[in-house]
C-alpha positions, 0 to 999 in steps of 0.5 A: 151353169148351176150355183155350185159350178159358178161358185167354183169358177169364182173361187178358182180365180179369186183365191190367189188374191185373197177373196174367199167365196163363202156363199153364193145364191141366185135368187129372183134375178139377183145373185148374191155373192158373200166373201171374206177378204184377207186385205188389211184394214176396214171397209170393203177394198175396191180392188177386190170388188173389181176382181169379183166383177171382172171374173163375173164379166169374163164368165158372161163373155165366155157365154157361161153367165147371164147378167143379173143383179148382183150383190156383194157382202164383204167380211174379213177373215174373222167374219166381221162384216166390212160392207156391201156393194151391187152392180145392176143387171142394166149396167152389165147388159150396157156394158156388154153393149159397149154403151158403158165403159169399163171405167164407167161401170167400175165408178158406178159399183164403186159408188154403191159401197156401203161401209159397215 
């Protein structure tokens, strides 16, 4: 699946949750996903991190996406940066193998959040 198709697949499922993908780039083993959130408040909304990650995991389970390092950058609807998060390829592979539970994967990713 090329980057444009991956972006469209992510957007299809996320827009109804107030998550708008503004950029998606695969570069050197890292998938960078920039998105805007309609969620009120400051910082990185944890629920939306889960939604982005779960959509990628769905695509992985369907054989449409190969795990890679994922780096998320979150902004508000005015383009003001709210923070970043990451999911390492090794975590995604371990999760796929059943070596890492949903809860363990989620906690690892949430632990990486850096508020702007």
